[in-house]
N, C-alpha and C positions, 0 to 999 in steps of 0.2 A: 447292404444298402440301408441307409438311414431313412426314417419316415419322411424327413424333409426332402431328401434326394428323390425319393419315390414320387412325391407329389410334384416336384419340379419337372421330373421326367414326364409325368402325365400332362402337365401344361405344355411342355415342348413338343411332345411326339404323338399324343392321341387326338384323333378327330372326335369331337364331341357330338353325340348322335341323339340326344334326347334330354331328359331331365338331368339335373346335376348327379354326380356320382356320390354314392354313400360314403361318408367320411371315415371309412374303415379299410384297412388293407387286409384282405381275406387270405388266409394262408391254407386253411384246409376245411373240409366238411365231412360229417359223418352222421348218419341217421337224420334227426330232425334239426341238427344244430350246425352252424357254420362257426368257424373259430378265426379270430382276427390276429394281427401281429403282436398284440399285447397278451395273447393267450385267453382272452375273453371269449365265452361262448354265447352265441345269439340264436335264440330260438327262431327257426325259419318258418313263418307263417305265410310265405308266398310260394313254397315248394320250388325255390330257385325262381325262374321266370314262369311261375304257374305250371311247372312241368314235372318236377321230381316226385311223382306220386308214391314211390317206394323209398322216399327219403334220399339221402346222399350216401354214396359208396356202398350200396347194397351188395352184400357178398355175392349173391347170384348174378347180378349184373357184372360185377368185377370179373367173376370167372367166365362169363359168357364173352365179354369183350376181350379178355386176355387170350382165351382160346381162339376166338375168330381172328384176331389180329396175328396170331401166330401161325394160322393155317389157311384162312380164307377170308379176306376182308373186302377186296375191291377187284372188279373185273371189267373188261370191256362191256359196254352197255348192251350189246347184243347177245351176250352170254348169260345163261341162267345157271343157277345153283339150287341145290335142294332146299336150303333155308327159305329162299324167296317163295318157292311153290308151297312149301309147308305153311308159311305164314299166310298166303292167300287163302289156303284151304281152311286154316285155323280161324281167320277173321270171318270167313263165310259161315262157319259153324257158330258163331256168336251173334249173328245177324238174321233178320227175316230172309227167307229164301230169295226174295226179289233182289237182294243185294249179295251178289255172288262172285263178282270179278274185281280184282284189286291191281291198282298201279302203286308201286313202292317208290317213294321219293324221299326228300330230306327235310324240308321245312314246311311250316304251315302255309306261308305265302305261296310256296311252290305247289302245294297240293290244291290250293284254291285257284291258282292260275290254270292248273290242268283241268280242274273241274269246270271252270268257266269256259275254257276252250272246247271241252267236250259238249257242254250245253249249246254253245253257239253252233258247233258243227252238226250236232244232232237235230236241232230245231231249224237250222238255216236262218236264224235270226241273231240279233246282236245285243239287244238291251237287257241290262242286268239291274234287278231291283234289290236294294239292301236297306237296312234301317238308317235312320239319320244320326244314330249314335254308334254305328258299326265300326269294327275293326277287323279286317281280314288279311292284313299283311302289307309289306312295304314295296313289293315288286309292282310293276306298272298296272297289271290288271287287277290285282288284289287291292292296291292303293286306290285305284279308281272306284272300287266299291267300299272304301273306308271313308266315313264321314265324320268320325269323332275328333280327328286331328290330322295335321300333316298335309293339308290341301293347298295352302297358300304359298305363292312365290315360285311355283315350278312350272307355270304355264298350263296349257290344256291337258286334261286327263283324257283317257280313252272315251270316245264318244258312246252315249247310250246308257250312262249310269244314272238311275233314278232312285228316289228315296221313298220309303214308308215311314210314318211316324213311329218312333220307338214306343212300345206299350209300357210306359212308366206309370203305373197305377198311383204312385205316390204324388205325381205332379201333373198328370194329364188333365186337361180342361174337359174331357168327354165324361160326362156324369149322367146317371139315372136320376129320376126326380128325388129319390131318397138320398142322393149324394154318393152312392157307390159307383165304382169305376165301370164305365160302358165301353169295354174293350172292342166289342163287336162293331159298334157304330164307328169307333176310331179306325179300325182296320178296313172297314168298307169305305169310309171317307178317304182313307189313304189310297186305296185302289182307284177310287174315282179320280183322284189327282194323277195317279200313275197313268191311267187311261187317257187323260187330257194331255199329258206331256209326250206320251209314246207316239212314235212314227209308225206304229203298227208292227213292230219287230221285237216283241217281248220274248226273250229266251229263257230267263230263269230268275228266280228269287234266291239270294244267297243270304242266310241268316244264321245266327248262333241261337241255340235254345235258351241259353242264358248269356246275355250280353255282359261280358266281363269288364273289358276296358270302357265299356259304355256305361258302367256304373252298377254292376250286378243287378241287371234287370231280368227277371224270370218271366218268360212268357206265361200268361195266365192259362190255367187248364181250359182246353177247348180251342185256344188260339191257333195252335199248329194245325188242327184238323180243318178249321176254316180257311187258314192260309193255303194249305194244299188244295182245297176245293177251289178257291179263287184262282190259283195258279193253273189248275187243270182246265178251268173255264176258258182260259186264254191261251192254252197250248204251251204254257211255261212249265219248266222243270223246277222242282224244289230241291235246292242244294243246302244241306245242313253242314255248318262248320262246327264240329265238336272238338276243336283243338283242346279246349279247356274243360269241356264237360264229358268227354268220352272216358271209357275204361273205369268206371265205378265212381268217379268223383261225386257225382250228384246222389249217390245211393242206388242208382241203376247203372247196368253196364254201359248203356248209352242213355243220354238224357231224354231222347225222343221216345223211349219205352214208356215213360210215364203217360204219355198221350196216345200210345198205340198207333202212331202215324210214322210210317217209314218214309224216308226221303227218296227222291230219284237218284241223287248222288250224295254220298256221305264223304266229308274229309276229316281225317284224323291227323294229329301231329303231336304237339307237346307231351301229352300223357302217354302216347304210344311208345315213346322212346324213354320215358321216365327221366327226362333231363338230357338225354342224348339226342342228336339230330336225326329223328326218324319221322317220316309222314306217309300218308297213304290216301288214295282216292279209291272209293269203293262204289260200284254201280251194278246195274243188272246186265244180263246177257244181251238183251235187245239193244239197249243203248250202246254197249260196247261193239256189237256187231255193226250197227250203222255207222259208228264213228270209224271203225276199222275200214269199212267199205269206202268211206269218204276221205281216207288218207290221214287219219289222226296222226299227229306227230308231236311226241314229247320225249325225244331222244336226248337226255341230259347226261352229264358226267357221272352222277351218282344214282341214276335210276337203276333199280333192282340190285343194289349193292348187297352182298351177302352179310356184311357186318351189321347193317341196319336191320335186316331180317332177323338175324340172331338175337339182337337186343330186343326187338318187338316180341318174338317168340317167348323169351325169357320173362318179359314183363307180363305177358298173358299167363304163363305158367305160375308166377308168384301170386298174381291176383286171384287166380282160381284156387291154388293150393291153400293160401292163407285166408281165404274168405273175405277178401278185402272190399267187395262191393257191399256185402252186408255190414261190414265193419264201418264203412263210410256212412251208411244210413244210420247206424246206432250213434256214432260220433256226432253226426249232423243233428240228431235230435237233442243231444246234450248241448251242442253249440247254439242252436236256436233258442233253447231255454235260457241260456246264460245271456244271449244278446237281447232277448226280449226283457229280461230283467234290467239290463242297462237302459233300455228304452223307457221302462217304467220309472226308473230311479232318476234319470237325468233329462232335464228340459231340453238339452242340446242334441240328444239322440233322437232324431225325427223318424226314421224309418229303419227297419230290419227286413232284409230280403235274401233270397237265394235258397239253395237246396244242399243237402248233404254237407260235404266239405268244400263248397264254394258258396260263401255267404258274405254279406256285407252290412254295414251300418252307415247311414247317412247322417253327417253332423249338420246341424242348422243353428241359427242364433236363437230360435225358439220354435216350439211346436206350432204356434198359431200362425206366424208369418211364413215359416218354412224358408226364411231367407238363408242363402248360402253362408257357410262359416268356414271359408277357405283358410283364413289365418289360424283358426283353431285346429283345423285338421293338420296343418303343417307342424304346429307346436306339439300336438299329441303324437305325431309320427316321430319327432325327434325325441321326445320323452320316452317313448316306448323303446327306441334303439338304446338310449342311455341305460335303460333298466334290463336290456338283454332280449329284446323282441323285435324282429324285423317284420314290419307291416307295410303294405303299399297303399297309398291313397290316390284315388282318381279324382281329378278336379276338371270339371267341364263347365263351360259357360251356362249359367242358369240353374246350376245344380250345386248342392253343398259338397263338402268334402266326403268322399265315400271310401271307406276302408274295405279293401278286398282281403278276405280271410280265406286262405287255401292251403291249410297245412297238409303235409303228406298223409296218405292213407294209412301209413305205419304208425302214426302218432299214437301215443298212449293216452289213456284218460288223464292221467296226471299232467302230461305235457299240455294237453288241450286247455285244461282248467288253469294251468300256470299262465299260459299265454293270455287267456281272458282276464285273469287277475292282474297281470301286467298292464293290459290295456286299460282296465278300470282305474288302476292306481295312477297311470299317466294322465288319464282324463281328469281325475280328481285334482291332481297336483297342478295341471295347467289351469283349471277353473279357479283354484285357490289363489293362483298368482295374478289373476286378471284384476285390473282396477275396478 
């Protein structure tokens, strides 16, 4: 099929579901690179859809999938297999003792749907609080808790979804007298607004430890502890969505470990399957027991599939065997140093934020005004792709263009620095071409 025919078929037969498609036909992927139809290799700094923590076509994953498909991949949802129980036990061993019960599902949105249903059933209440830059999925309940995009034109969302201000220290108006960010005042103010809006039925707060689609916003140290305290005061559960931050990406096995604050319910997805559709909900025995007594129902086609469990077990094996949590922390320090160097060098690099191998830079017109530089971000993204680097840029109203940098945990030092070199070269070239 010719390239022209391919794109004609795209126009005729595909439903467009978001931003425009990358103008490359991807034929294969291996390690940290994807290869297009011209044979060009593109360094993948988004780990697929922020998921492929082991890179592409990892040999252990290939073996695990091949073996499972050939022997045990899918069952009636009421049947159990050893890989599912082994995974639940294995996950519990990586988590605080209060998180001991697992539900294995397929996608991140599905895991958040299940978590929200459990929170509502357990508390007997229905209101869900999330950040105003949140992204938790595209199914109805998850979409109702998603405020960064996709809310207009579809009619009413599920009732009871309320927002907290996203703790963006770079742009927040909440400041101490010395100009430093006052996140505690902002959080307490946000809960004051929640209390005013609430009908008295607050069930849970659903948040990411680092908002990825919301612009790589890392919760300040101490924020999570106060958030849990404020939730507990109101009889709410704290649900953490670690779709992108789980399994080593931030330099901890789970991002919440930095703060020493365990959630009441934890959702995992993207990184758990290393690019394949695997997700999980993890909670404690008491919450699970109450939900069971009250008739919790989440009987889906692919719940407790052995193939998904086998993949997740293999991901955990590789991460532990190869020391990838520590590796992400080490690479993260190198990445931070390089990105801070860009901020120092270029007037248009306004902010650097994130942890481990989930970091970002925000482009602005200049550091003083912090005015968004959307067109610049788009131009740099295109220039990076031309030079062999795939980066994703988040563009939200009132914010600049924010590059999400999330290479696989298996990235080499040379690949990491090559990627940043390409980013800098692209930025230089675009700035040089500006009038």
